[in-house]
C-alpha positions in Angstrom: -258.1 -128.5 -18.1 -256.5 -129.9 -15.0 -259.6 -132.1 -14.3 -259.6 -133.5 -17.8 -257.2 -136.5 -17.1 -259.2 -137.3 -14.0 -262.6 -137.2 -15.7 -261.3 -139.3 -18.7 -259.7 -141.8 -16.2 -262.9 -142.2 -14.3 -264.9 -142.5 -17.5 -262.5 -145.2 -18.7 -262.6 -147.2 -15.5 -266.6 -147.0 -15.5 -266.6 -148.2 -19.0 -264.2 -151.1 -18.4 -266.2 -152.2 -15.4 -269.5 -151.9 -17.3 -268.0 -154.0 -20.2 -266.8 -156.7 -17.7 -270.3 -156.7 -16.1 -271.8 -157.9 -19.4 -270.2 -161.3 -18.9 -271.7 -161.6 -15.3 -275.1 -160.5 -16.6 -275.1 -163.1 -19.4 -274.2 -165.9 -17.0 -277.1 -164.8 -14.8 -279.4 -164.4 -17.6 -280.3 -160.9 -16.7 -280.1 -157.7 -18.6 -277.0 -155.9 -17.8 -278.9 -152.7 -17.1 -279.1 -153.7 -13.4 -275.4 -153.7 -13.0 -275.0 -150.5 -14.8 -277.7 -148.8 -12.7 -275.8 -150.2 -9.6 -272.6 -148.5 -10.9 -274.5 -145.3 -11.3 -276.0 -145.4 -7.8 -272.6 -146.3 -6.4 -271.1 -143.1 -8.1 -274.1 -140.9 -6.9 -274.9 -139.0 -3.7 -275.2 -142.2 -1.6 -271.9 -143.6 -2.8 -269.0 -141.4 -3.9 -271.1 -138.2 -3.6 -271.5 -137.2 -7.2 -274.7 -135.2 -7.3 -276.7 -135.1 -10.5 -280.3 -133.9 -10.4 -281.0 -132.3 -13.7 -284.1 -133.9 -15.3 -284.0 -131.9 -18.5 -280.5 -133.0 -19.2 -281.3 -136.6 -18.2 -284.3 -136.6 -20.6 -282.3 -135.2 -23.5 -279.3 -137.5 -23.0 -281.7 -140.4 -22.4 -283.4 -139.8 -25.7 -280.1 -139.5 -27.6 -279.0 -142.8 -26.1 -282.3 -144.4 -27.1 -281.8 -143.3 -30.7 -278.6 -145.2 -30.7 -280.0 -148.2 -29.1 -282.9 -148.3 -31.7 -280.5 -147.8 -34.5 -278.4 -150.7 -33.4 -281.5 -152.9 -32.9 -282.8 -152.0 -36.4 -279.5 -152.6 -38.1 -278.9 -156.0 -36.4 -282.5 -157.3 -37.0 -282.7 -159.6 -40.0 -285.9 -159.1 -42.0 -286.3 -162.7 -42.8 -286.5 -163.4 -39.0 -289.1 -160.7 -38.2 -291.2 -160.9 -41.4 -293.3 -163.8 -40.2 -294.0 -161.8 -37.0 -294.8 -158.6 -38.7 -298.6 -158.5 -38.0 -298.2 -159.7 -34.4 -295.3 -157.3 -33.8 -297.3 -154.2 -35.1 -300.4 -155.2 -33.0 -298.3 -155.5 -29.8 -296.8 -152.1 -30.7 -300.0 -150.3 -31.1 -303.2 -152.0 -29.9 -301.4 -153.5 -26.8 -300.0 -150.0 -25.9 -303.6 -148.5 -25.8 -305.1 -151.3 -23.9 -302.1 -151.3 -21.5 -302.4 -147.6 -20.8 -306.2 -147.9 -20.2 -306.0 -150.9 -17.9 -302.9 -149.6 -15.9 -304.5 -146.1 -15.6 -307.8 -147.5 -14.4 -306.2 -149.9 -11.9 -303.8 -147.3 -10.4 -306.6 -144.7 -10.2 -308.4 -147.1 -7.9 -305.5 -148.7 -6.0 -303.3 -145.6 -5.5 -305.9 -142.9 -5.5 -304.3 -141.1 -8.5 -306.4 -138.6 -10.6 -307.3 -139.8 -13.9 -304.7 -137.7 -15.8 -301.8 -138.9 -13.6 -303.0 -142.4 -13.5 -303.1 -142.6 -17.3 -299.7 -141.0 -17.4 -298.3 -143.8 -15.3 -299.9 -146.2 -17.7 -298.3 -144.5 -20.7 -295.0 -144.4 -19.2 -295.1 -148.1 -18.3 -296.6 -149.2 -21.7 -293.3 -149.3 -23.5 -291.0 -152.3 -23.4 -287.3 -151.7 -23.6 -285.3 -152.4 -26.7 -282.0 -152.8 -25.0 -283.4 -155.2 -22.3 -285.4 -157.3 -25.0 -282.3 -157.5 -27.4 -279.9 -158.3 -24.6 -282.0 -161.2 -23.1 -283.9 -162.7 -26.0 -281.0 -163.1 -28.4 -279.3 -165.4 -25.9 -282.4 -167.1 -24.5 -282.7 -169.8 -27.3 -286.3 -168.6 -28.0 -287.8 -169.6 -31.5 -287.5 -166.8 -34.2 -291.2 -166.1 -34.4 -291.5 -165.2 -30.7 -288.2 -163.3 -30.7 -289.1 -161.4 -33.9 -292.5 -160.4 -32.4 -290.9 -159.1 -29.3 -288.1 -157.4 -31.1 -290.5 -155.6 -33.4 -292.6 -154.6 -30.4 -289.7 -153.2 -28.5 -288.5 -151.4 -31.5 -291.7 -149.8 -32.5 -293.8 -149.4 -29.3 -291.5 -146.6 -27.9 -293.2 -144.2 -30.5 -296.8 -144.5 -29.5 -295.8 -144.6 -25.8 -293.8 -141.5 -26.2 -296.6 -139.7 -28.0 -299.1 -140.6 -25.2 -296.7 -139.4 -22.5 -296.2 -136.1 -24.3 -300.0 -135.6 -24.8 -300.8 -136.4 -21.2 -297.9 -134.4 -19.7 -298.8 -131.3 -21.7 -302.5 -131.7 -20.9 -303.5 -131.5 -24.6 -307.2 -131.4 -25.1 -308.6 -134.7 -26.0 -311.0 -134.4 -29.0 -311.7 -136.0 -32.3 -308.5 -134.6 -33.8 -306.2 -136.4 -31.4 -306.4 -139.9 -33.0 -305.8 -138.3 -36.4 -302.7 -136.6 -34.9 -301.4 -139.9 -33.6 -302.0 -141.6 -36.9 -300.2 -138.8 -38.7 -297.2 -139.0 -36.4 -296.8 -142.7 -36.7 -297.5 -142.8 -40.5 -295.1 -139.9 -41.3 -292.5 -141.5 -39.0 -292.8 -144.8 -40.9 -292.5 -143.0 -44.3 -289.5 -140.9 -43.2 -287.7 -144.0 -41.9 -288.5 -146.0 -45.2 -287.3 -142.9 -47.3 -284.1 -142.5 -45.3 -283.3 -146.2 -45.2 -283.8 -146.6 -49.0 -282.0 -143.5 -50.0 -279.2 -144.1 -47.5 -278.6 -147.6 -48.7 -278.7 -146.4 -52.4 -276.1 -143.6 -51.7 -273.8 -145.9 -49.6 -273.6 -148.6 -52.3 -272.5 -146.0 -54.9 -270.2 -144.0 -52.7 -266.6 -144.8 -53.0 -265.5 -143.7 -49.6 -261.6 -143.5 -49.1 -261.7 -145.6 -45.8 -263.7 -148.8 -44.7 -264.4 -147.2 -41.3 -266.4 -144.3 -42.9 -269.1 -146.6 -44.0 -270.3 -147.6 -40.4 -270.2 -143.8 -39.5 -272.2 -142.8 -42.5 -274.8 -145.6 -41.8 -275.4 -144.5 -38.2 -275.6 -140.9 -39.3 -278.4 -141.7 -41.7 -280.3 -143.2 -38.7 -279.7 -140.1 -36.7 -280.8 -137.7 -39.5 -283.9 -139.8 -39.9 -284.7 -139.2 -36.2 -284.0 -135.4 -36.5 -286.1 -135.0 -39.6 -289.0 -136.9 -38.1 -289.1 -134.6 -35.0 -288.7 -131.5 -37.0 -291.7 -132.5 -39.2 -293.8 -133.3 -36.1 -293.7 -137.0 -36.8 -292.4 -139.9 -34.7 -288.6 -139.6 -34.8 -288.2 -142.8 -32.7 -290.1 -144.7 -35.3 -288.3 -143.2 -38.2 -285.0 -144.2 -36.6 -285.9 -147.8 -36.1 -287.5 -148.3 -39.6 -284.5 -146.4 -41.3 -282.1 -148.8 -39.4 -284.2 -151.9 -40.3 -284.1 -151.0 -43.9 -280.4 -150.1 -43.9 -279.5 -153.3 -42.0 -281.2 -155.5 -44.6 -279.8 -153.6 -47.6 -276.8 -154.6 -49.6 -274.5 -152.4 -47.7 -270.7 -152.2 -48.4 -268.7 -153.6 -45.4 -271.8 -154.7 -43.8 -270.1 -156.8 -41.2 -268.0 -153.9 -40.1 -270.9 -151.6 -39.9 -272.9 -154.1 -37.7 -269.9 -154.5 -35.4 -269.7 -150.7 -35.0 -273.3 -150.3 -34.5 -273.2 -153.1 -31.8 -270.5 -151.4 -30.1 -272.2 -148.0 -30.2 -275.4 -149.6 -28.9 -273.5 -151.0 -25.9 -271.9 -147.7 -25.2 -275.3 -146.0 -25.3 -276.8 -148.6 -23.0 -273.9 -148.2 -20.5 -274.0 -144.4 -20.6 -277.7 -144.3 -20.2 -278.2 -146.8 -17.3 -275.2 -145.3 -15.4 -276.7 -141.8 -15.9 -280.2 -143.0 -14.6 -278.5 -144.7 -11.7 -276.6 -141.5 -10.9 -279.9 -139.5 -11.1 -281.6 -141.9 -8.7 -281.7 -140.9 -4.9 -281.8 -144.0 -2.6 -283.5 -141.9 0.1 -286.5 -141.2 -2.1 -286.7 -144.6 -3.4 -287.5 -146.1 0.0 -290.8 -144.1 -0.1 -291.5 -145.3 -3.7 -291.3 -149.1 -2.8 -295.0 -149.6 -2.2 -296.3 -147.7 -5.2 -293.6 -149.1 -7.4 -294.5 -152.7 -6.4 -298.2 -152.1 -6.8 -297.7 -150.6 -10.3 -295.4 -153.4 -11.2 -297.9 -156.1 -10.1 -300.6 -154.3 -12.1 -298.5 -154.2 -15.2 -297.0 -157.8 -15.0 -300.2 -159.6 -13.8 -303.1 -157.6 -15.4 -302.4 -155.0 -18.0 -299.7 -157.0 -20.0 -301.7 -160.2 -20.2 -304.9 -158.4 -21.1 -303.2 -156.3 -23.7 -301.5 -159.4 -25.2 -304.7 -161.5 -25.3 -306.7 -158.7 -26.9 -304.1 -157.6 -29.4 -303.4 -161.3 -30.5 -307.0 -162.2 -31.1 -306.6 -162.0 -35.0 -303.6 -164.2 -35.0 -304.8 -167.1 -32.9 -301.6 -167.8 -31.3 -301.4 -170.8 -29.0 -301.9 -170.2 -25.4 -298.3 -171.1 -24.5 -297.0 -168.4 -26.8 -299.5 -165.8 -25.5 -298.4 -166.8 -21.9 -294.8 -166.2 -22.9 -295.5 -162.9 -24.6 -297.4 -161.8 -21.5 -294.4 -162.5 -19.3 -291.7 -161.2 -21.8 -292.7 -157.5 -21.8 -289.4 -156.4 -20.3 -289.1 -152.9 -18.9 -285.8 -151.1 -18.8 -284.5 -147.6 -19.1 -287.2 -146.4 -21.5 -289.9 -146.0 -18.9 -287.5 -144.0 -16.7 -286.6 -141.7 -19.6 -290.3 -141.3 -20.4 -291.0 -140.5 -16.8 -288.4 -137.6 -17.1 -290.8 -135.8 -19.5 -293.5 -134.8 -17.0 -290.7 -134.2 -14.3 -288.9 -131.8 -16.6 -292.2 -129.9 -17.1 -292.8 -129.6 -13.4 -295.9 -131.6 -13.3 -297.2 -132.3 -9.8 -296.5 -135.9 -8.6 -293.9 -136.4 -11.4 -291.1 -137.1 -9.0 -293.0 -139.8 -7.3 -293.7 -141.4 -10.8 -289.9 -141.4 -11.6 -288.9 -143.0 -8.2 -291.7 -145.7 -8.4 -290.7 -146.5 -12.0 -287.1 -146.8 -11.1 -288.2 -149.4 -8.3 -290.5 -151.1 -10.7 -287.9 -151.5 -13.3 -285.3 -153.1 -11.0 -287.9 -155.5 -9.5 -289.4 -156.5 -12.9 -286.0 -157.0 -14.3 -285.0 -159.4 -11.6 -288.3 -161.3 -11.7 -288.8 -161.5 -15.5 -285.1 -161.7 -16.7 -284.3 -164.4 -14.4 -287.4 -166.5 -15.3 -287.8 -166.1 -19.1 -285.4 -168.9 -20.0 -286.9 -171.5 -17.4 -290.5 -170.3 -18.5 -289.7 -170.9 -22.2 -288.4 -174.4 -21.4 -291.4 -175.2 -19.3 -293.7 -174.1 -22.1 -291.8 -176.0 -24.6 -290.8 -172.9 -26.6 -287.0 -172.9 -26.1 -284.9 -174.5 -28.8 -281.6 -176.1 -28.0 -280.2 -175.2 -31.5 -281.8 -172.5 -33.5 -280.5 -172.3 -37.0 -279.3 -168.8 -38.0 -279.2 -167.5 -41.6 -275.9 -167.2 -43.3 -274.0 -163.9 -42.7 -273.1 -162.2 -45.9 -270.6 -159.3 -46.0 -269.6 -157.4 -49.2 -266.8 -155.1 -50.3 -267.0 -153.3 -53.7 -264.4 -153.5 -56.3 -265.4 -150.3 -58.2 -262.6 -150.3 -60.8 -263.2 -154.1 -61.8 -267.0 -153.7 -61.7 -267.0 -156.6 -59.2 -267.7 -157.4 -55.5 -266.4 -159.7 -52.9 -268.9 -161.6 -50.7 -267.7 -163.1 -47.5 -270.2 -165.8 -46.4 -270.2 -167.5 -43.0 -272.2 -170.8 -42.9 -274.0 -170.7 -39.5 -274.8 -173.9 -37.5 -278.1 -175.6 -38.7 -277.6 -174.2 -42.2 -278.9 -176.4 -45.1 -275.8 -175.4 -46.9 -274.0 -178.1 -44.8 -273.4 -181.1 -47.0 -274.1 -179.3 -50.3 -271.5 -179.9 -53.1 -270.1 -176.9 -54.8 -271.6 -178.0 -58.1 -275.1 -178.1 -56.5 -274.9 -174.4 -55.6 -275.5 -173.5 -59.2 -274.4 -169.9 -58.8 -275.1 -167.6 -61.8 -272.6 -167.2 -64.4 -270.2 -164.5 -63.3 -270.1 -165.7 -59.7 -267.7 -168.2 -58.2 -266.4 -169.4 -54.9 -262.7 -168.8 -54.9 -261.7 -169.7 -51.5 -263.0 -171.8 -48.5 -261.6 -171.3 -45.0 -262.3 -174.3 -42.7 -260.9 -174.5 -39.2 -258.4 -171.8 -39.9 -257.1 -173.5 -43.1 -257.9 -172.0 -46.5 -258.2 -174.0 -49.8 -259.4 -173.5 -53.3 -262.5 -175.6 -53.9 -263.4 -177.9 -56.6 -266.9 -178.9 -58.0 -266.6 -182.0 -55.8 -265.9 -180.0 -52.6 -268.6 -180.3 -49.9 -269.5 -177.3 -47.7 -269.7 -177.6 -43.9 -271.1 -175.7 -41.0 -268.7 -172.8 -39.8 -267.0 -172.7 -43.2 -266.2 -169.2 -44.5 -266.6 -168.6 -48.2 -265.0 -165.9 -50.4 -267.4 -165.4 -53.4 -266.1 -163.3 -56.3 -269.0 -162.0 -58.4 -269.6 -159.3 -61.1 -271.8 -156.4 -60.0 -274.5 -157.4 -62.6 -275.2 -160.8 -60.9 -274.3 -160.0 -57.3 -277.9 -159.9 -56.1 -278.7 -163.1 -57.9 -275.7 -164.8 -56.3 -276.7 -163.8 -52.8 -280.3 -164.9 -53.4 -279.1 -168.3 -54.5 -276.9 -168.6 -51.5 -279.7 -167.7 -49.0 -282.2 -169.9 -50.9 -280.0 -173.1 -50.4 -279.2 -171.9 -46.8 -282.9 -172.1 -46.0 -284.1 -175.0 -48.2 -281.1 -177.0 -49.3 -280.0 -178.2 -52.7 -283.6 -178.5 -53.9 -284.5 -174.9 -52.8 -285.9 -174.0 -56.3 -288.2 -177.0 -56.4 -289.4 -176.0 -52.9 -290.2 -172.5 -54.1 -287.5 -170.8 -52.0 -286.2 -167.8 -54.0 -283.8 -166.5 -51.2 -285.5 -163.0 -51.0 
């Protein structure tokens, strides 16, 4: 009990330092994981002398943090942004993983003299891109929505097949004709479980009159966690179930959605900080010196051979321009996920697993520096970066159960085609009306001749019966302007 104030104080200082480090990482254009890893190493045996060398606990805590990160990623991903990239995202998450494992394994078997099982295990560990790294870099890099959507879907989904491959190779499961069927079952069942929990969770939350606004974010995250647990207990992919459930929930008509997304974002940051500091604490600088050469070799294989080949082969049906394929090849960011996956064989005592963990740690640091710092310039050089990417309107809702009505809070984003539209041109359904407009901090009651502008915040009062129709109309005009109906835009 006497140590509790000290532990809480140290934890608070580390958390504050990590939060302040986010600003530095954004200015540098790098994932903040490097700074978090550095804090962990500073606290570890080579710095303040805190010794932590429990791979089983590291693996368990790492997977728990990964669940939170995937939940945040799914909740904050707009379906309208990733829908055009659904096919390419799934291909990168599945076909590209298989190709990457095979190419990386074969190359490292020849270059490092690893036996085939260990070489393929290296390939499986390195096949997964990192959701936290991708989300933190791409959402501030000014890349077009199609490429961003493809990479976000890949990073959210490909953890599942990579995790399955690592477990199979680490346990030495016999490879026969039933193995592909097992993989298909785990992924399919994880998808179904995620869809079920996402739909049922959204349905229940819309009808639950919870006594406090803050309970809605807690309940939403809890649904994602239960989806993961259910997936694992049913021998399906819990990671895929988590991401899919979060994606469905994040795009559902959730009460107090804005509060929920803010809470999920904060929880995701906390999970990232805790995970990366923990991994930095686990690392031993003395061992890392011996892992520099194999780590650099493996990094070169992944970056210059396995990733480009896997992108080209998986993208064949989609006929993407070579510039986009080149960017996708360079944008396969590695972060904490490969390190967490490498803990699985280490916790099982597999020979050579410690060397794998150390090499992956070196590889992650090097690739993060190389890729994270060059993604923006590469996108501009390829002509893929956009100075001003229009974002869809942000709609938040709060139920008024006793009145049978709802309040919608709408924020008009830069680039929205709602800009310049007269209120009379919105043609909201009967039962819905804009009661208040807040512009530059000043609120006023709009008239039919009032004209909307970027950055306006609208308060829409609507009956529950026409709530969905009102939101669809707002989204349709946001995407296609006042003639949205003539242009075939329904707002769905």
